[in-house]
N, C-alpha and C positions, 0 to 999 in steps of 0.2 A: 504494500500500500504506500509506503513512504517513497519508493522509487517512482510510482505513477504520479504521486502528488508533486514531487520535484519536477518531473517531466512536464506536467500541466503548468506549473508556475513558470517554467522556462519559456513558455510559448508567448511571452509578452509582446513580441514584435508582430504578432498576427492580429492584434486587437483592432476591431472596427472603430472607425471614427464616430459612427453613430450606431446606437443600439437598435435592436428589433422593437417593433410596436408593442405596447402593453397588451396583455391578455385579459379580456373581461372575466371577472369572477376569480381572479388570482392576484396575489401580490406580485407586482412587476416593478422592475427598476429600468428606467430608460435614461439616456443621456445623449447629448450632442457635444459640440465643441465648447460650449460655455456653461451648461447647466446639467444637473443630475435631478431626476424626478422619481419619487417613489409613489406608485399608484396602489391604493388599497382596493379590495374587492367591493367595498361599499361606495366607491366613487371619490372618496377623499384622496388628496394627494399633498405631497410636500416636496419642496425643492431646495437645492443648495447649489450655488455657483461653484465651479471647480476652483476658481481663484479665492473663494471664501473658506475653503477647507483648512482648518487648523491642525487637525489630527484625524487619524484613522486607527480604530481599535477593533480587534476581534473580541467579541464578548461571548463567552461560553457560559450558559446558564444551567445546562444539564448535558453532560458529555455523551449521553446515550442516544440522542436524536438530532439529526441535522437541522430540524426546525427550531432547535434551541441554541443555534449558533448564528451570530449576527455581525454585520459590519456596522460599526458606530462611527458616523462622520460628524465631527464637532466643528462648528464654525470657529474662525480665528478669534472672534469676540466672545466665544463660549455662550452665546445667547440662543443659538439655533443648532439643531442636529437632525440627522436622518438615521434611522435604524433600519438597515436592509437585511432581511432574513437570508440565510444561505440558500434557502429553498425558493427564493423569489425568481420569477421568470426574468431572464436577462442578466442574472447574477454572474454567470461565467464571463460574459462579454464585459460586464462591469469590472470584474477583477482584472481582466487583461488591460482594460483602459486605465485603471489605477496604476498598474505596473508601468505603463508607458508615460503617463502624465505626471506622476508624483515621484520626482527624482529622489532616490534614496529609499524607496519602498522596500521594506525588509521581508523578503520572501522566506528567510529562515525563521523569522518570528511567526509568519503565517503557518509554516509547517509545524512549529512547536505548538501553536494554538490548536491546530486541527487534529493533533495527536494527543491533546490533553484529555485527561480523565477527571478533571476537577473543575468546579466553577471558578472562572478566572477571567481577567481582562488582559489582552496583549496588545500593546501599542505597536503598530506596524509601520506607521509613518507620522512624522510631525513636520509642520511647516517650518522653514528656516526662520529664525528670529531676525526681524528687520528693525532698524532704528530710525 
């Protein structure tokens, strides 16, 4: 499993610039060159601009089910966030886009998180500090 996860994470150069369309009745994550949008089955949505991302964390709330693993994107001002479930439609393309767009994205931390058996949070990327 670890070998296949490493191979998957190494595919970052194949990331699409724009994600697939959201799927009705499912949690979906879509993105384009400027914004990420999470679509809920009930029609609600939330967005965050790529340039506004301050950190990306993998949150493990129960290690036994993939729907208990989330990407947590926190804005630079820490006032806004998106929580993208690992099971969301478009999540694979989203991961590949993060690898390409977020310089310094820590694939090793993702592997550690995905193989964790405890409830934990793993920071996999932080925006550079600007003055």
